[in-house]
Structures are given as structure tokens and as C-alpha cells.
N, C-alpha and C positions, 0 to 999 in steps of 0.2 A: 381582436384579442382572443375570442373564443376559438377562432381558427388556428391561432398560434399554439394555444394550450392543447387542442385536439391533435395537432401535428406532433408536438413534443411527446405526448402520451403514446401515440402510435409508434414513434421512433424508439422509445424506451421498451415498448412491448416487443418490437422486432428484434432489438438487441438481446433482450432476455431469452426470447424463444431461439435465437440463433446460437447463443453461447452456452445453453444448458440442455441436458437431456437426462432421462431417467434410465435406471438399469436395475435388474434384480440382483440381490446380494448373494444368493445361494445357487449353486450349480451341482448337479449330480449326473453321472453317466458312466459309460464304460467303453470298452473297445477290445481289440485283439491285435496281435502282431507276432513278430519273430524275434527270438533271443539268439545271441551268439556268445560263446564262452571265450574268455582270454585268461586261461590259467597256465600253470606250468606244464600241462599236458600239451603235446606238440600240435595236435590238430584242433583247430577252433571251429567246432561244428555248430549247426543251427537247430533250434527247437521252436515250438509254438507256445504262446502264452496269452492269457487274457487278463484284463484288469478292470477295476471299478474305482471311481473317484468321487469324492465329496469336497467341494471347494466353497470357501467364503470369500467374497470380493469386497475389498475396501473401496476400490474404484473399478471401473470396467477392465483395468489393465494391471492391477495389483491384487494378488490373492494368496491365501494360505489354505492348505488342504491336506486331506488324508487319502492315501492311495493304497489299494491292495492288489496284489498280483498272484497268479497261480499258473503253472505251466511246467515246461521242461527246459533244462539247460544241459546240453550235450557236448561231448568232446572226446578226443582220442580215436585211435584206430588200432584194434588189437593185432591186426595183421601187419600193418605198415609202420606203426610207431616203433622207434628204436628200442623202447623199453617195454613194449607190449601193453601200454596204458590205454584204458577206455573207461567212460563213465556215463551214466544217465542220472541227472538230478531232478527229481519230481519236486520242485520247490514251491514254497509259498513265501511272500514277502509283504511287508507293510512299511510305509514310511510317511512321515510328516514333512511337508515341503512348502516352500514359498516360491512364487513366480512373479517376475516383473516384465511387462510387455513394452514394446517400443512406443506404443501409443501414449504412454505416460510421460514420455520425454520429448516427443517431436510434435510439430504442427502438421496437420494434414487437411486436405480438402477433398470433397467427393470427386471421384474420377481421377485423382492423382495417384502416382506410383506410391507415394508415402501412405495414402489411404489403404492401398492394398496390402501393405506389409505392417500396418499398425498392430496387428495381433501377434507379430513375431516376439517370442519371449525367451528368457533365460531364467533358470531357477535351480535351487539345491535344497537339501534337507538332511534328515537323519532317519534311519530305520533299522530293521532287522530282517534277515533272510533265514527261513527255516528250511534246512537242507534235508532231503531224504534221498540218499544216493544209493543206487543199485547198479548192477552190471559192472562193478569194479573188477577189472582184470589184474591179476597178480603180476607184479613186475618181474622182469628177468634178472634183476639185480638183487643180491642178498641184502645190500645196505639199505634198500628201501623197504618200509613196512606199511603197505597200503592197508586200509581198513577192510577187514573181511566181510563178505556178504553185504548186507544193507546197513548203511550208516546214517544215524539221525544226529543233527547238530544245528546250532544257531550261530550266526555271525552278525555283527554290527555291519551296516552298510551306509555309504554316502551316495545318494542319487544325485546325478547332474543332468538337468533337463534342458534340451534345446528343441523348440517347436514353434508352431504357429496355430492360431485360432482364426477361423473365418466366422463372421457374425451374421445371424439371420433374425429378422424381426417378426414379432407377432402382429396382429391387426391393430394393436394400440401404438405400434412403433417402438416398443421396448425390445431390447435384445432378449430373445427367448431361447434360441438354439445356437449351438456352437459345433462346427465341424473342426476336429483337432487332428493334427499330425505331430507326433512327438518322437524324439530320439533320446533315449535315457541311457546314461553310462553309470553303472553301479560299482563303486569301489568297495570291496568287502575287507573286513578286518579279522582274518582268520584263515584257516586251511580247509574248511568244510565244503566249499563249493564243488570241488572235483572229487572229494572223497579220499584224497591222498594226503598223508602227513609228510610235508616236504621239509622235515627237519634235517634230512641228509645234506651234507655240504655239496654233493653232486647236483642236487636239484634246487638248492636255494638261490633264487634270483634277486631277492630284495624287492621284488615288485609285488603289489597286492593282487589277489585273484579278482578278476573283473568279469562281469557279464553285461551285455547291452540289450536293450529292448526297443525295437522300432515298432510303433503302433499307430493305428488309425482308430479314432473314437468319435462318439457323439455325446453332447452334453445338453441337458435341459435345465434352464434357469427359472427360478421361482423364489418365493419368500418375500421378505420385506424389500421395499424399493429405496434405492439411493439416488442422489442427484449429483451429476457431474458437470463441470464447466466446459466439457468437450462434447461435441456431437459425435455419436457413434456411427450413424449413417449419413 
């Protein structure tokens, strides 16, 4: 009887250890990357930008967070653009977002393909971009009225994130470090991104001004510890 009880307790202990793991609920970090503009200006040019993030994890694969960005969004070509348009936007942006990773929806085992993509996520949110546009070249058309000199404005934006996290453990076996690759598309609600007021019927496309941000980043996880019914490693 004693042997049976000992065996049952050992089995229960194994099941518990196999099906649960701990994770830190707070993550902070940053990174850098490349922006690209998609506005009514014909040439969609590239710029550099950095970002910082602070996330709270409900599970290892579901989070809500705050992100700040700073850098340049560029576009146009004064010599080759048919209307002589060109701009440089030294922007700052902040957004509140949520992300859902594949690991919250699939089963995976160590060494499997599913395990390697468990950090693949999708997310969206709401924020604001603070535009500081300079080098705005005057259009060759009288109907258009570009902002003269340097223009400061704010536009609401909707970020759409698609990315992947790779998890690294500390000595205790908890997730401590994340390597992140993220592609973010930002839909803005306004005309400030390129510094041109496209109220003219000639330029009105009906499409929002957009910029993208592809970035590489590192995260450090800390704070209170949560319990999940999925193993992370």
C-alpha cells in the first residue's frame, strides 16, 4: 500500500511539474529600426527610428503595453517628383497596444516546429504621432498649399503589429530575456505626416497617410511572477 501511495504522489508531482511553469509579468526594453513613408507624396523613402517599450503580461503570450518611438519619416524627391514634393518628419509617437501570441492558442513540444513559432504574435492599439516636418518643398501647382517652413502637428494613429519573440531563460528557468523582431504599420488620421495639406481634389486619394517601422529589439522581464499551465521551454 505504501508503495502504491508513493507511486501516485510521484505521478501527480510529475504531471504538475510538466504542465506548469512560471513567468515574469513585466517586460521593459527597446530597439531600433527603419521607417518607410506611404503618403500622397510619390516617393516612399526610408528613415531611422528607435523605440522603447513597457509591457505587462497576463500570460507569457498575451500582453498590454506602452510604446514610444522617435526618429525620422522621409519622402518625396524635389528633383524627380512630378509636383516637386519632398519632406523630412522628425517625429515622436506613443501608443497603447495589446498583443496575442500563437503560443496561447496552439500546443507545442520542445524541439517541434510549433515550439519555434510559439512567439509569433499579432496586435493593435491606439496612439498619437507628433509631427515636426521640415524641408517641405513648395509644389509647382498653385492649387496646392503646402505648409511653409517647419510644421508642428499631431495626428491620431492606429498601430498594427506583426512580429515574433524568442525566449531565453535565467538560471532559475524563468523567461528573463526576449529577442524581438517586429513589423509595425501605422495608419494616421490626419494630414500632418508629410507636411502637406491634401485638401485639393487633385491630391485627395481617400487613403490614410501611413508609415511602417521594422525593428529589432531586446526585452528584460522582471517583477511579480505568474503561473501558466504551459511550459515555455
